VOLUM-898187 format. One record per residue (C-alpha): x, y, z; residue number from 1; chain; residue in one letter. Coordinates in Angstrom, 3 decimals, m for minus. Example, Ala and Ser with C-alpha at 12.3 -4.5 7.8 and 13.67 -1.06 7.14 Angstrom:
<atoms>
[[12.300 m4.500 7.800] 1 "A" "a"]
[[13.670 m1.060 7.140] 2 "A" "s"]
</atoms>
This chain:
<atoms>
[[19.249 19.124 9.640] 1 "A" "m"]
[[17.119 19.214 12.749] 2 "A" "n"]
[[14.644 18.424 13.405] 3 "A" "n"]
[[m35.150 20.084 m4.547] 4 "A" "q"]
[[m38.999 18.901 m6.107] 5 "A" "p"]
[[m40.182 20.143 m9.525] 6 "A" "r"]
[[m43.045 22.725 m9.833] 7 "A" "e"]
[[m46.397 21.156 m10.804] 8 "A" "n"]
[[m46.563 23.213 m14.010] 9 "A" "n"]
[[m43.104 22.238 m15.076] 10 "A" "e"]
[[m43.131 20.183 m18.205] 11 "A" "q"]
[[m41.983 16.680 m17.531] 12 "A" "r"]
[[m39.302 15.310 m19.758] 13 "A" "p"]
[[m40.257 12.547 m22.108] 14 "A" "r"]
[[m39.381 9.088 m20.959] 15 "A" "r"]
[[m36.686 7.425 m22.895] 16 "A" "r"]
[[m37.536 4.121 m24.479] 17 "A" "r"]
[[m35.575 1.560 m22.547] 18 "A" "r"]
[[m33.922 m1.431 m24.085] 19 "A" "g"]
[[m33.827 m4.846 m22.517] 20 "A" "p"]
[[m32.831 m4.863 m18.874] 21 "A" "s"]
[[m29.415 m6.078 m17.793] 22 "A" "g"]
[[m30.848 m9.283 m16.387] 23 "A" "c"]
[[m32.785 m9.945 m19.576] 24 "A" "l"]
[[m29.650 m9.550 m21.614] 25 "A" "i"]
[[m27.834 m12.031 m19.378] 26 "A" "v"]
[[m30.766 m14.462 m19.651] 27 "A" "l"]
[[m30.733 m14.158 m23.444] 28 "A" "l"]
[[m27.005 m14.876 m23.438] 29 "A" "l"]
[[m27.674 m18.000 m21.424] 30 "A" "f"]
[[m30.358 m19.152 m23.866] 31 "A" "v"]
[[m28.065 m18.655 m26.835] 32 "A" "v"]
[[m25.246 m20.440 m25.022] 33 "A" "l"]
[[m27.324 m23.402 m23.866] 34 "A" "l"]
[[m29.264 m23.920 m27.105] 35 "A" "i"]
[[m26.378 m23.349 m29.438] 36 "A" "g"]
[[m23.806 m25.124 m27.346] 37 "A" "g"]
[[m25.039 m28.692 m27.600] 38 "A" "g"]
[[m22.985 m30.934 m25.327] 39 "A" "i"]
[[m21.194 m27.918 m23.885] 40 "A" "y"]
[[m24.551 m26.318 m23.072] 41 "A" "g"]
[[m25.654 m29.454 m21.276] 42 "A" "a"]
[[m22.451 m29.430 m19.307] 43 "A" "s"]
[[m23.013 m25.835 m18.284] 44 "A" "v"]
[[m26.606 m26.625 m17.238] 45 "A" "i"]
[[m25.283 m29.505 m15.179] 46 "A" "g"]
[[m22.713 m27.323 m13.443] 47 "A" "e"]
[[m25.299 m24.625 m12.651] 48 "A" "i"]
[[m27.679 m27.269 m11.217] 49 "A" "a"]
[[m24.892 m29.011 m9.293] 50 "A" "g"]
[[m25.433 m32.380 m10.957] 51 "A" "k"]
[[m21.830 m33.350 m10.228] 52 "A" "n"]
[[m21.763 m32.169 m6.653] 53 "A" "a"]
[[m19.481 m34.071 m4.289] 54 "A" "t"]
[[m19.272 m34.342 m0.545] 55 "A" "t"]
[[m15.716 m33.011 m0.571] 56 "A" "e"]
[[m15.643 m29.785 1.346] 57 "A" "e"]
[[m13.270 m26.893 0.785] 58 "A" "v"]
[[m12.841 m23.562 2.511] 59 "A" "t"]
[[m13.074 m20.411 0.417] 60 "A" "v"]
[[m12.040 m17.057 1.867] 61 "A" "t"]
[[m13.617 m13.873 0.510] 62 "A" "v"]
[[m11.880 m10.696 1.534] 63 "A" "e"]
[[m13.744 m7.511 2.326] 64 "A" "q"]
[[m14.281 m5.446 m0.804] 65 "A" "g"]
[[m13.729 m8.250 m3.303] 66 "A" "e"]
[[m16.040 m8.236 m6.322] 67 "A" "g"]
[[m17.740 m10.960 m8.404] 68 "A" "p"]
[[m14.748 m11.498 m10.673] 69 "A" "t"]
[[m12.331 m12.172 m7.824] 70 "A" "t"]
[[m14.885 m14.313 m5.945] 71 "A" "i"]
[[m15.639 m16.395 m9.053] 72 "A" "a"]
[[m11.937 m16.948 m9.617] 73 "A" "n"]
[[m11.489 m17.996 m5.964] 74 "A" "r"]
[[m14.302 m20.529 m6.352] 75 "A" "l"]
[[m12.705 m21.902 m9.504] 76 "A" "a"]
[[m9.255 m22.104 m7.864] 77 "A" "d"]
[[m10.790 m24.058 m4.961] 78 "A" "a"]
[[m12.517 m26.492 m7.362] 79 "A" "g"]
[[m16.025 m25.469 m6.387] 80 "A" "v"]
[[m16.898 m24.370 m9.942] 81 "A" "i"]
[[m15.240 m24.805 m13.331] 82 "A" "k"]
[[m16.499 m21.782 m15.205] 83 "A" "r"]
[[m16.062 m18.468 m13.354] 84 "A" "p"]
[[m17.379 m16.464 m16.306] 85 "A" "l"]
[[m20.651 m18.409 m16.324] 86 "A" "v"]
[[m20.928 m17.977 m12.565] 87 "A" "f"]
[[m20.519 m14.228 m12.967] 88 "A" "r"]
[[m23.295 m14.105 m15.612] 89 "A" "y"]
[[m25.476 m16.193 m13.298] 90 "A" "y"]
[[m24.913 m13.740 m10.470] 91 "A" "l"]
[[m26.088 m10.938 m12.731] 92 "A" "r"]
[[m29.135 m12.954 m13.865] 93 "A" "y"]
[[m30.071 m13.611 m10.225] 94 "A" "k"]
[[m29.135 m10.029 m9.224] 95 "A" "e"]
[[m27.211 m11.580 m6.327] 96 "A" "a"]
[[m23.810 m9.946 m6.542] 97 "A" "a"]
[[m24.698 m7.313 m3.950] 98 "A" "g"]
[[m25.705 m9.903 m1.358] 99 "A" "s"]
[[m22.365 m11.714 m1.240] 100 "A" "l"]
[[m20.548 m11.408 2.075] 101 "A" "q"]
[[m16.920 m11.672 3.072] 102 "A" "y"]
[[m15.416 m14.238 5.386] 103 "A" "g"]
[[m14.555 m17.918 5.346] 104 "A" "e"]
[[m17.106 m20.262 3.748] 105 "A" "f"]
[[m17.287 m24.045 3.592] 106 "A" "t"]
[[m18.532 m25.320 0.215] 107 "A" "l"]
[[m18.758 m28.659 m1.564] 108 "A" "c"]
[[m16.995 m29.073 m4.824] 109 "A" "k"]
[[m19.494 m29.050 m7.697] 110 "A" "g"]
[[m22.258 m27.487 m5.590] 111 "A" "a"]
[[m25.099 m25.841 m7.486] 112 "A" "s"]
[[m24.764 m22.161 m8.215] 113 "A" "y"]
[[m27.896 m21.451 m6.115] 114 "A" "d"]
[[m26.378 m23.307 m3.131] 115 "A" "d"]
[[m23.113 m21.409 m3.551] 116 "A" "i"]
[[m24.855 m18.067 m3.696] 117 "A" "i"]
[[m26.978 m18.946 m0.647] 118 "A" "e"]
[[m23.862 m19.863 1.325] 119 "A" "t"]
[[m21.880 m16.828 0.268] 120 "A" "l"]
[[m24.818 m14.568 1.189] 121 "A" "s"]
[[m24.676 m15.645 4.831] 122 "A" "q"]
[[m22.741 m13.316 7.081] 123 "A" "y"]
[[m19.891 m15.127 8.797] 124 "A" "v"]
[[m18.806 m13.395 11.949] 125 "A" "k"]
[[m15.058 m13.348 12.500] 126 "A" "r"]
[[m13.246 m11.602 15.272] 127 "A" "d"]
[[m11.378 m8.559 14.076] 128 "A" "t"]
[[m9.063 m5.916 15.463] 129 "A" "v"]
[[m8.582 m2.422 14.135] 130 "A" "t"]
[[m5.083 m0.967 14.212] 131 "A" "v"]
[[m3.914 2.510 13.238] 132 "A" "t"]
[[m0.472 2.974 11.728] 133 "A" "f"]
[[0.508 6.673 11.593] 134 "A" "p"]
[[2.603 8.049 8.784] 135 "A" "e"]
[[6.315 7.746 9.334] 136 "A" "g"]
[[6.452 4.508 11.295] 137 "A" "l"]
[[9.288 2.156 10.477] 138 "A" "t"]
[[8.641 m1.392 9.310] 139 "A" "a"]
[[9.914 m2.668 12.630] 140 "A" "q"]
[[7.490 m0.496 14.599] 141 "A" "r"]
[[4.624 m1.622 12.403] 142 "A" "m"]
[[5.622 m5.233 13.051] 143 "A" "a"]
[[5.643 m4.539 16.767] 144 "A" "q"]
[[2.129 m3.103 16.585] 145 "A" "l"]
[[0.970 m6.224 14.770] 146 "A" "m"]
[[2.366 m8.326 17.645] 147 "A" "e"]
[[0.996 m6.025 20.345] 148 "A" "e"]
[[m2.477 m6.486 18.838] 149 "A" "n"]
[[m2.219 m10.264 18.880] 150 "A" "g"]
[[m2.080 m10.761 15.134] 151 "A" "l"]
[[1.325 m12.324 14.618] 152 "A" "c"]
[[4.831 m12.011 15.942] 153 "A" "t"]
[[6.974 m9.133 14.769] 154 "A" "a"]
[[9.481 m11.600 13.387] 155 "A" "e"]
[[6.841 m13.443 11.349] 156 "A" "e"]
[[5.556 m10.156 9.931] 157 "A" "f"]
[[8.937 m8.879 8.850] 158 "A" "l"]
[[10.037 m12.225 7.406] 159 "A" "a"]
[[6.940 m12.262 5.255] 160 "A" "c"]
[[7.054 m8.556 4.350] 161 "A" "a"]
[[10.660 m8.877 3.239] 162 "A" "n"]
[[10.055 m12.116 1.360] 163 "A" "g"]
[[12.546 m13.936 3.596] 164 "A" "e"]
[[10.115 m16.782 4.285] 165 "A" "d"]
[[9.507 m17.322 0.579] 166 "A" "g"]
[[6.456 m15.043 0.415] 167 "A" "s"]
[[5.904 m13.650 m3.066] 168 "A" "d"]
[[4.204 m10.344 m3.779] 169 "A" "f"]
[[5.186 m10.148 m7.433] 170 "A" "s"]
[[1.554 m9.429 m8.357] 171 "A" "q"]
[[2.544 m5.882 m7.509] 172 "A" "y"]
[[4.742 m3.990 m9.969] 173 "A" "e"]
[[6.444 m2.041 m7.203] 174 "A" "f"]
[[7.616 m5.231 m5.541] 175 "A" "w"]
[[9.425 m6.286 m8.657] 176 "A" "n"]
[[11.045 m2.854 m8.907] 177 "A" "e"]
[[12.654 m2.886 m5.497] 178 "A" "i"]
[[16.400 m3.314 m6.141] 179 "A" "p"]
[[18.093 m6.533 m5.161] 180 "A" "d"]
[[20.730 m4.588 m3.270] 181 "A" "d"]
[[22.614 m6.005 m0.259] 182 "A" "p"]
[[22.928 m2.436 1.075] 183 "A" "d"]
[[19.154 m2.139 1.558] 184 "A" "i"]
[[18.364 m2.726 5.220] 185 "A" "f"]
[[14.752 m3.905 4.755] 186 "A" "m"]
[[13.045 m4.547 1.434] 187 "A" "k"]
[[9.598 m3.753 2.851] 188 "A" "c"]
[[10.573 m0.349 4.287] 189 "A" "e"]
[[8.610 2.424 2.603] 190 "A" "g"]
[[5.937 0.167 1.084] 191 "A" "y"]
[[3.923 m0.762 4.199] 192 "A" "l"]
[[1.330 1.953 3.578] 193 "A" "f"]
[[0.275 3.749 6.794] 194 "A" "p"]
[[m3.444 3.754 7.413] 195 "A" "n"]
[[m6.117 2.334 9.748] 196 "A" "t"]
[[m6.861 m1.260 8.965] 197 "A" "y"]
[[m9.307 m3.927 10.245] 198 "A" "e"]
[[m7.722 m7.348 10.406] 199 "A" "f"]
[[m9.198 m10.803 11.034] 200 "A" "f"]
[[m7.598 m12.204 14.146] 201 "A" "l"]
[[m7.331 m15.648 12.592] 202 "A" "d"]
[[m5.926 m14.601 9.227] 203 "A" "d"]
[[m2.562 m15.481 7.700] 204 "A" "t"]
[[0.543 m13.366 8.004] 205 "A" "v"]
[[0.678 m13.174 4.221] 206 "A" "y"]
[[m2.809 m11.602 4.127] 207 "A" "n"]
[[m1.834 m9.146 6.826] 208 "A" "y"]
[[1.194 m7.977 4.849] 209 "A" "v"]
[[m0.778 m8.008 1.617] 210 "A" "n"]
[[m3.243 m5.539 3.162] 211 "A" "t"]
[[m0.488 m2.916 3.391] 212 "A" "f"]
[[0.972 m3.641 m0.021] 213 "A" "y"]
[[m2.469 m3.559 m1.739] 214 "A" "a"]
[[m3.069 m0.111 m0.234] 215 "A" "e"]
[[0.307 1.152 m1.355] 216 "A" "f"]
[[m0.419 m0.099 m4.864] 217 "A" "d"]
[[m3.793 1.674 m4.775] 218 "A" "r"]
[[m2.516 4.948 m3.365] 219 "A" "q"]
[[0.674 5.261 m5.409] 220 "A" "v"]
[[m1.038 5.525 m8.787] 221 "A" "t"]
[[0.507 4.945 m12.208] 222 "A" "p"]
[[0.360 8.739 m12.654] 223 "A" "e"]
[[2.535 9.285 m9.571] 224 "A" "l"]
[[4.954 6.613 m10.711] 225 "A" "r"]
[[5.199 8.230 m14.138] 226 "A" "q"]
[[5.783 11.592 m12.465] 227 "A" "q"]
[[8.689 10.082 m10.562] 228 "A" "a"]
[[10.138 8.623 m13.748] 229 "A" "a"]
[[9.760 11.947 m15.545] 230 "A" "d"]
[[11.950 13.484 m12.840] 231 "A" "q"]
[[14.606 10.818 m13.204] 232 "A" "g"]
[[13.642 8.931 m10.030] 233 "A" "f"]
[[13.109 5.234 m9.689] 234 "A" "t"]
[[10.132 4.354 m7.493] 235 "A" "l"]
[[12.534 3.302 m4.734] 236 "A" "e"]
[[14.281 6.647 m4.902] 237 "A" "e"]
[[10.972 8.561 m4.839] 238 "A" "a"]
[[9.775 6.625 m1.774] 239 "A" "v"]
[[13.142 7.099 m0.096] 240 "A" "t"]
[[12.996 10.861 m0.606] 241 "A" "l"]
[[9.390 10.881 0.623] 242 "A" "a"]
[[10.454 9.114 3.838] 243 "A" "s"]
[[12.874 11.959 4.603] 244 "A" "f"]
[[10.183 14.571 3.820] 245 "A" "v"]
[[7.874 12.666 6.171] 246 "A" "q"]
[[10.390 12.554 8.983] 247 "A" "e"]
[[11.792 16.063 8.629] 248 "A" "e"]
[[8.324 17.630 8.148] 249 "A" "a"]
[[5.135 15.624 7.763] 250 "A" "g"]
[[3.241 18.903 7.876] 251 "A" "n"]
[[2.623 22.127 5.944] 252 "A" "a"]
[[6.376 22.418 5.332] 253 "A" "e"]
[[6.544 19.254 3.230] 254 "A" "d"]
[[6.993 20.979 m0.134] 255 "A" "a"]
[[9.642 23.414 1.115] 256 "A" "r"]
[[11.632 20.687 2.854] 257 "A" "v"]
[[11.337 18.668 m0.373] 258 "A" "s"]
[[12.756 21.603 m2.291] 259 "A" "a"]
[[15.806 21.710 m0.045] 260 "A" "v"]
[[16.490 18.053 m0.625] 261 "A" "f"]
[[15.905 18.406 m4.375] 262 "A" "h"]
[[18.475 21.222 m4.497] 263 "A" "n"]
[[20.995 19.030 m2.637] 264 "A" "r"]
[[20.365 16.138 m4.992] 265 "A" "l"]
[[20.638 18.246 m8.131] 266 "A" "a"]
[[23.553 17.683 m10.455] 267 "A" "e"]
[[26.425 19.977 m9.558] 268 "A" "g"]
[[25.023 20.721 m6.118] 269 "A" "s"]
[[27.585 22.217 m3.752] 270 "A" "p"]
[[25.980 20.152 m0.950] 271 "A" "y"]
[[25.428 16.707 m2.482] 272 "A" "p"]
[[24.608 14.971 0.798] 273 "A" "r"]
[[21.229 15.091 2.581] 274 "A" "l"]
[[22.915 15.625 5.937] 275 "A" "e"]
[[19.764 14.697 7.812] 276 "A" "s"]
[[19.810 13.639 11.446] 277 "A" "n"]
[[16.962 11.290 10.510] 278 "A" "v"]
[[19.728 8.923 9.403] 279 "A" "s"]
[[23.200 9.875 10.538] 280 "A" "s"]
[[26.267 9.066 12.583] 281 "A" "y"]
[[24.788 10.707 15.704] 282 "A" "v"]
[[24.362 8.340 18.635] 283 "A" "q"]
[[21.636 10.049 20.631] 284 "A" "n"]
[[18.575 8.113 21.942] 285 "A" "p"]
[[16.532 11.341 21.895] 286 "A" "d"]
[[17.027 11.785 18.151] 287 "A" "d"]
[[14.744 10.287 15.529] 288 "A" "n"]
[[17.673 8.459 13.981] 289 "A" "n"]
[[17.086 5.434 11.767] 290 "A" "y"]
[[20.594 4.095 12.170] 291 "A" "i"]
[[20.730 4.493 15.954] 292 "A" "y"]
[[17.151 3.579 16.842] 293 "A" "n"]
[[16.391 0.823 14.328] 294 "A" "w"]
[[19.389 m0.500 12.454] 295 "A" "i"]
[[21.760 m0.746 15.438] 296 "A" "a"]
[[19.344 m2.681 17.743] 297 "A" "p"]
[[18.547 m5.054 14.885] 298 "A" "y"]
[[22.208 m6.058 14.702] 299 "A" "y"]
[[22.720 m6.110 18.456] 300 "A" "g"]
[[24.400 m2.725 18.878] 301 "A" "g"]
[[26.032 0.152 17.093] 302 "A" "w"]
[[29.398 m1.592 16.764] 303 "A" "d"]
[[27.800 m4.587 15.094] 304 "A" "n"]
[[26.229 m2.682 12.197] 305 "A" "i"]
[[27.645 m4.089 8.931] 306 "A" "p"]
[[29.967 m1.547 7.365] 307 "A" "a"]
[[28.065 m1.540 4.059] 308 "A" "n"]
[[24.723 m0.848 5.779] 309 "A" "i"]
[[26.159 1.962 7.865] 310 "A" "y"]
[[27.796 3.571 4.831] 311 "A" "a"]
[[24.594 3.184 2.778] 312 "A" "a"]
[[22.424 5.023 5.336] 313 "A" "y"]
[[24.758 7.660 6.807] 314 "A" "n"]
[[23.477 10.787 5.074] 315 "A" "t"]
[[26.422 12.838 6.289] 316 "A" "y"]
[[28.879 10.674 4.429] 317 "A" "e"]
[[26.952 9.211 1.493] 318 "A" "k"]
[[26.257 11.479 m1.447] 319 "A" "e"]
[[22.717 11.456 m2.776] 320 "A" "g"]
[[19.964 9.337 m1.316] 321 "A" "l"]
[[20.621 6.477 1.071] 322 "A" "p"]
[[20.106 2.907 m0.070] 323 "A" "a"]
[[16.421 2.839 0.828] 324 "A" "g"]
[[13.558 4.498 2.733] 325 "A" "p"]
[[13.912 5.158 6.441] 326 "A" "v"]
[[10.197 4.954 7.261] 327 "A" "s"]
[[6.832 4.376 5.613] 328 "A" "n"]
[[5.641 7.756 4.310] 329 "A" "p"]
[[2.003 8.823 3.776] 330 "A" "g"]
[[0.612 9.889 0.470] 331 "A" "i"]
[[1.065 13.622 1.191] 332 "A" "e"]
[[4.775 13.197 1.750] 333 "A" "a"]
[[5.057 11.138 m1.406] 334 "A" "i"]
[[3.321 13.826 m3.403] 335 "A" "k"]
[[5.482 16.520 m1.834] 336 "A" "a"]
[[8.602 14.602 m2.706] 337 "A" "a"]
[[7.538 14.803 m6.356] 338 "A" "l"]
[[6.205 18.359 m6.147] 339 "A" "n"]
[[8.774 20.527 m4.314] 340 "A" "p"]
[[8.033 24.177 m3.650] 341 "A" "d"]
[[8.901 25.995 m6.888] 342 "A" "e"]
[[10.075 29.164 m5.168] 343 "A" "e"]
[[12.436 27.411 m2.776] 344 "A" "y"]
[[13.648 25.259 m5.577] 345 "A" "l"]
[[14.449 28.170 m7.849] 346 "A" "a"]
[[16.004 30.245 m5.064] 347 "A" "e"]
[[18.371 27.431 m4.215] 348 "A" "k"]
[[17.675 26.857 m0.556] 349 "A" "y"]
[[20.049 24.213 0.779] 350 "A" "y"]
[[19.454 24.341 4.526] 351 "A" "f"]
[[16.704 24.312 7.112] 352 "A" "f"]
[[16.535 24.043 10.895] 353 "A" "v"]
[[13.593 23.949 13.304] 354 "A" "t"]
[[13.181 25.328 16.799] 355 "A" "d"]
[[11.489 23.579 19.709] 356 "A" "k"]
[[8.150 25.112 18.674] 357 "A" "n"]
[[8.370 23.556 15.225] 358 "A" "g"]
[[9.105 26.724 13.355] 359 "A" "k"]
[[11.254 26.241 10.235] 360 "A" "y"]
[[14.110 28.507 9.229] 361 "A" "y"]
[[15.521 28.174 5.688] 362 "A" "y"]
[[18.836 29.313 4.318] 363 "A" "a"]
[[20.787 29.460 1.075] 364 "A" "k"]
[[24.263 29.620 2.521] 365 "A" "t"]
[[26.118 28.097 5.447] 366 "A" "i"]
[[26.517 31.466 7.163] 367 "A" "s"]
[[22.730 32.079 6.916] 368 "A" "e"]
[[22.169 28.582 8.266] 369 "A" "h"]
[[24.477 29.122 11.216] 370 "A" "e"]
[[22.646 32.342 12.008] 371 "A" "h"]
[[19.307 30.513 11.827] 372 "A" "n"]
[[20.616 27.817 14.137] 373 "A" "k"]
[[21.595 30.355 16.761] 374 "A" "s"]
[[18.053 31.761 16.621] 375 "A" "i"]
[[16.367 28.364 16.634] 376 "A" "a"]
[[18.427 26.935 19.462] 377 "A" "f"]
[[17.826 30.041 21.624] 378 "A" "s"]
[[14.046 29.573 21.544] 379 "A" "q"]
</atoms>
């Protein structure tokens, strides 16, 4: 397929009797802990006061948006503190959580909590660059943009994003669900969530990649994943379908295009192949063709594409969905993939074509489709 104030006489509501403030509660917890804890309480007092501070310095990185729990855990992992829970309570007692900044900080192991808070409250300027990744970019194009903006090489980015350099993103459920399938061209394809991001120029490649994956994990909610499962899709299949919706539409037609693909994928469909020029046998540089524009160059030319990869992504030959996504879809395309237009679904539309003005023509039969093509191509 082608492409306001109260009046003075108003009775004031009675004030509610307030209980102890949040800080007082925290302080009371400390008193109970330190008095009742004996040796342990003394140890906690010593840690808070920094009695065992050393001159050994470590660097702790706080990412933008991270909260007290994550920060406390980072400090503990770096050996600056031993008790992240106590540190969090101390932050509440001092009402200091809101003053903590992000950046790289140099701290001494065993430093007092007050010294730690003072250091973390100082703004550390780091050079940044803001990059926009539109919906529908491939992983390779995203990697190129990272390189063009001086963040890392495209090769480094892809090696990390695909886990080929040993990088592990198993903290994300979706990463663990990506099939270990030799027919999948790139493991990261579909999961590098398109958005506008601000990156530190001196950050690690892992953190760059993690920025995309963290956003995907945030956007693709458990509810969306359950919706996919309820429809019989794995997450990989849902993202793959969404990538075709993104490429064939990415506009107000998303749900109708999705319905066409759903009809083709349905059991007993008379047209069980997607037959999308987004990923096909066509060798045309002017087409938005995943195989021709991205897979072939990766392997050094069309004739060098591994047979299994070609067969897994040629939507004119392979029944059902291809092995994996062909781009990184936005959230609207993902939602449309899971919410096809009910009318077009029920009416069994199997075809669509667009004219040069972007108008879509839908059909139920081949003869209707051929008629629509003659109209679209004459525009």
